[in-house]
N, C-alpha and C positions, 0 to 999 in steps of 0.2 A: 351745876355744870354749865360752863359758858358755851353758847351755841357757836359752831364754827363760822369763821369769817371767810367770805368768798371775795377774792381780789381779781379784778379784770381791768383791761384797758378801756373797753367800751361795753357798757350794759345796754342791750337792746330790749326794750319792754314791748312785747307784742310780736308773735311769730306768724304774722299774716303776709299779705301780698307786698307790704312795704318792709316788714321786719326781716323776712328771709333774704331778699336781695341786699339789705344793709349788712346782714351777717356775713354774706359772701364777700362783700367789699372789705370788711374788716380783716377777714382771713387773707385776702389778696395782699393787704398792706403789711402782713406779718405781725399783726397785733393779736392780743388775746381777747376774743369776744365772749360775752355771756348772753345767750338768748333766753329771755324770761317770758314765760307764758302762764297766765293765771287761769286760763279757761281751756276748752277743748281745742286741740290742734286741728288744722285743716283749712285755714283761711276762710274769711267770710264769703268770698266769691264761691268757693267750692262747696261750702256747707249750707249756706242760707241765702246766697245771692245769685250770681250770674248763672251758674250751672244748673241747680235745681229748678230755677224759674224757667230756663229754656227747655228743660225736660217737660214741664207742665205745659208750656206754650206749644211744644211740638205735638203733644197729644191733642191739644185743642185744634191745632192746624189740620191734623189728619181728619178730624170730624168736619171742619169747615170745607175741606177739599171734597169730601164725599157729598156734602150737601149741595155743592156747586157742580157736581158731575153731570146733572141733568142738562145743563146748558151746553155741554159738548155732545149730547145725544147718548150719554151713558146712563142706562136705567138700572137703578138698584131695586132690590126686592122690597125694601122698606127703609124707613129712616135708620141711621146708625144708632146702635144701642151702646151707651157708655157704661162700662163697668168701673165705677168709681174706685172700688177696692183695688182692682187690677191696675188702674192708672196710677194710683198713689204707691202701689208696691213697686212699680217700675221706677217712679221718681225717686223713692228712697234707695232702691238697690243701686241705681246708676249714680246717685248722689254719693252714696257710701264708697263707691268705686273711685270717684274723683277725689274724695277726701282721703282715701287710703293712699293714693300716690303721694300726697303732701305729707301725711303722717310717716310714711316710709322714709322720706327724705330727712325728716326731723330726727327720727329714731336712728338713722345712720350717722348722725353727728356724734363726735366724741362726748361722752357723758359730762366731762368737765366744762363743756361749752353750753350746757343746758341747765335751766332751772324751771321746773314746772310748779309754780306757786305764785299766788297773788303777792304783790309787793306794794309798799308805800314808802315815800321819802321820810327819812329822819332829819336830814339836812342836806346841803349841797353835796352831791356825789356819793351819798350813802342811802341805800334802800334797805328795807327790812321786810322779811316774811312774817306770817302770822305766828310761826313757831320760834321767832327770835333770831333767825339767821340774818346776818348783815352782809350786804353786797357793797363793796367799796369800788367805785368806778371812776376813772379819771375823766371819762366822757360818757354821756348818756344819749341814747336815741329813743324817743317816745313814738311808738308806732302802734298805739292801742286801739285804733279804729274808732267806731262810733256805736252808739246805742240808740234804738228806736225811741221816739218820744211817745209817752203814754200820758195824755192829759188827765188830770184828776177827775174831770167830768165823767170819764168812762170807767172809773174804778169800781162803782157799784155793780158792774157787769161781771166782775171776777174773771173766770177763765173764758167767758164768752167774748171778751175783748182780747184780740190777738194782734200780733205784728207779723210781718212777712216771714220772720225767722220761724214762726210756729207752723206755717202752712205746710212745710215740707216734711213734717213728722206726722201729718194726718194719715190715718189708715183707711179712710173713705172720704168721699166728697160730701159736704153738708148740702142741705136742701136750699139754703138761702144765705147770702152774705151781704152785709152792708159794707161798702168800701168808703172810708173817709179819706178824701184826697184824690185829686186827678193828676198827680205828677207821674213820673216814670213808673214807679212800682204800682200805683193804683190803676193806671191804664193797662199795663201788661197783665197783672194778675186778674184784674176785673174782667178783661176781655177773655182771657183763657178760661176762667171759671164759668163765665156765661156760655161759652161755646161747648163746654163740657156738661151743660144742662143745669147748672146752678142758677137759681134766681138771684140776680145781682142788681144792686142799686149803688151808684156812685154819687156821693155828695162832695161838692167843693165849695169853699166859702167865697171864692172869687170867680172871675171869668177866665182865669188861667187854665191852660191845658197842656200837659206834657212838656212844660217849660218852653213852649214855642213863643217867640216874641213877635214874629212877623204877623200882623193882624190877618192878612189874607190866607196865609198858610194855616194859621191857627183855626180860622173859620172853616177852612176845607176839612181839617182834621176832625173838628167837632161834628160837622155835618156827616162825615163818614162813620165815625165811631160812637157818637153819643147814643144812637138808638139801641145798639147792643148793650151798652153800659148802663142804660136807663139813667143817664147823667142828669143831675140837677146842679146847676151853677148858682152862685150867690146864696147858697143854703146856710142858714143859721140854725145850729142845733139848739132846740128849746128844751127837750126833756130826754132823759136817759134813765131807764130802769130795767130791772130784771124781773121777769115773771116765769118761774119754773126754769125750764131749760131754754128759754128764748129771751133775746134782747128786744126791748120795746123802745123805739127811738122816734122822737117827734122833731120836725124841722119846719121852718118857714122860709120864704123867699121874698126879699125886699119888704119885710114887714107884713106880708100877707098872712092868710090863714095857716094854721099848723096842720101838717100832714103827719100821720102816725103809721108806722109799719113795724112788723115783727120780723126778726131774723134769727137764724141759728147762731151766727157769728157776726162780730163787728171787726173788720180788718182795718187797723189804723196805719195809714201810710203817709201821714203828714209830717215827714221830716225825721231826721236823726241828729243826734248831738255828739260831739267828741267825748269819748270815754276817758275822762280825766279825773272825775270827782273822787275816785277811791285812792288816788296817788298822793293826796295831801301835799299838793304843790305849795300851799301857804307856808310850809315849814322850810322852804328854800328861799333863796334871794332872787329867784326868777321874777322878772317884771310880769305882772298879770293884768289883763284888761278887766273891764267891769263885770264880765261873766266868769272870771276866774281862770281864763285861758292864757297861756304864755304868749307874750308879744314876740313875734319872730319875723325874720326877713324871708319873704316868699321866694326870693331869688336863690338864697343859699340854704334856707330851712333852719338857720341858726337862731335860737332864742337870743334876744338882745343881750350882748355882753356876757354870755354864758357858754360853757362847753356842752351845751344841750341842743339837740336837734329834733324837729318834728318831721314825721314822714307818713304819707298815706292819708286816709280819710280823716284822721285826727286833726289835720290842718284846717278842716272845715270847708274844703273845696269840694268839687264834684267827686262822687264816689265812683271812680272809673279805674278798672283794674290796671291797665297799662300805665296810667299816670301814677298810681300808688307804687308800682314797681320802679318807675323812674325816680320817684321820691326816695325810695329806699336806697337805690344806688347813689343818688346825690348825697343823701344824709350820711351814708356809710363812707363815701370818699371824703366828705368834709370833716366828719368826726375823726377819721384816720389822720387827716392832714392838719387838724386844728393846732394852732390858731390860723393857719394859712388856708382860709376857706374861700371858695370860688363859686360863682354862678356858672351853670352849664346851659347850653342851648336846650330849649324845651320843644316838644312836639306841637304841631298845629292842633288846636282844640277841636274835638270831635265828640259828638254824643249821638247815641242811637236808642230808639225805643222800639222794642221787638213786638209791636202790635201788628195787626194785619188790616189795612196797609201799614207799612212801617213808617216811622218818623225819624228824621235826623236833623242835626245842626252841625255846621262846619264853621270854624273860625269865630265862635261866639255868636254866629248868626246875626239877625237883625238888631239885637240889643247892643251889639258892639260897634255899630256904625255911627260915625260922626258926620255931621253936615250932609243930611239926606239930599239936599239940592245938588250935591256933587257926586251922587251915587246913581248909577244905572242899575235897574232891577230887571234882569232877564228872566223870562218865564216860559215854562212849558206846562200845558194842561194835559195831564196824562190820559184824559178821556179820548184824545184824538191821536195818541201815539201808537204807531203800528204794532210793534211787538207786544205791547201791553194788551192791545185789543185781541191779538191772537190767543193770548193766555187767559182772556177774560179777567184781566187785572188792571184794566184801563180806568183808573180813578186816582184822583189826587192832584197835587200841584207842586212844582219845583220853582223856587226863586233863587237865582244866583246874583251876587252883588259885585259890582265893578266900579272902581274909582274912575271917573271920566277923564281926569287930567292925564293919567299915564296908563289907563286901561288895566291897572293891576286888579287881579282877582282877589276879593276880600272875604268871601265866605258864601254860605248858602243855608237855606232851610227848606225842608221838603216833607210832604206826606205822600206816599205812593209806593209803587212796586220796587222791590229790591233796594230800598233806601240804604240798607247797611252797606251794600257794595258801591252805590253812588257816593256815599259819604267818604269811603276810603279814597276813591279816585280824586275827589275834590280836595280832601285834606292833604293828599300828597302834593297836588298842584299848589295849594296854599303854602305848604312848608317849603316848597322849592321857589316860592316868590314869583310864580309865573304870571304873565299877563294873559288876558283873554285871547288875544291873537296867538300867543304861544300855544295855548290849549287847543285852539281851533286848528292848528297845524298838525296835531296828532291824529292818528288813524281812528276812525269810528266804523266798526263793521256793521253790515246790514244783513238781517234786521235784528237789532238789539235794543235793550233798554238804554244803553249808553248813547244811542242816537238822540234820546231826549235831552241829555246833557248838552249835546251840540246845538239843539234847537234853542235852549235857554241862553247859551253863550252867544249865539248869533243875535238873538234878540237884544242882549246887553250891548253888544258891539255896535249895532245899528243906532242905538241911542246916543253914542258918543260922536256920531257923524263920520 
């Protein structure tokens, strides 16, 4: 018996933060969508990313606040006791609640708009499920997200080698964790686990830290966070083996002696790759690069010469939820309008690390600057900032970047108090193409963290004369 054929205008492969907005755009255009999901519903953000990580971080922050209470004259009967099972029960419960909202939305869709099955390409415009059903689509949007990288070196550890996706299914906290990588995930989860009483060691193969490019801001962040993370930079992994229920890992620094430690788990955070390998793209005429990924126009998200579009983390850019959603809307509009595809204005770049103190970048930060001789770098040292000191959070550094010729604000990097909120204010100013004098003409209430922004902007303005 021949398997039924499914016909649609646009097949959307992946029902996550990019795929769902793309689906809605296709509906708006009056076309027939098919939303295909081969794994669990709920978006990476809700299930294993943004939301559960912030739940774990919130628990860790409550412990840190109690430990700092003595500085305000608040005496506790003893050190806080962390109930790891209770911490993880709340993380899972609240995570499942967030996931449930997304699942409810998907289940409310018309059944003919959904296909819950992995698919692969047979040829251009034709996808097939494992049970032989064929999907014929006039246009395709690939919003399959990413998968964490697991180097072969760690495979002897078996289940002891984990990725961030695994952390949020724990039923208790381990006694010790080695974190490989000091990017956003490594810093956030490493710090949270350390503050919850887990013995943590973070290894990084270079001097990089939380993707900060400004050398002074990066140095400040390392000084503040490295002790709690037991951070080792320029670490070369030498040996990895499993002994019973523990991982035994040896590393060296700059060719020096090998240090060996034991851990209950090894958390691999060093990168993710686009989840494309199961789609059999080689069966299509899509132009592929040397890694087997489609060549596409970042402005329109269209694969070169094809009615195929990429959206979200699968593009290989930063895994940021609001950018994935924007990608989904853009890909959906262009798929609906194909071949009349267009670029749309994008939001100002912004990234936040939810450590304590927090870290942020706006506008691509220091790495995006050209001609440093023409750039004024305004600074505020948070150790001397009034409101920060009131809250005993006076640590860190903010750099703002201004082009001297026209005083245009170009971006910022920061480690310090409330960086997530500072990042929003500065990203809004950047998107509005404001000059530093424009920004200084805005109100700054006293006493607030925002006054620190004014200090940095004034410092930049003075350098332009």
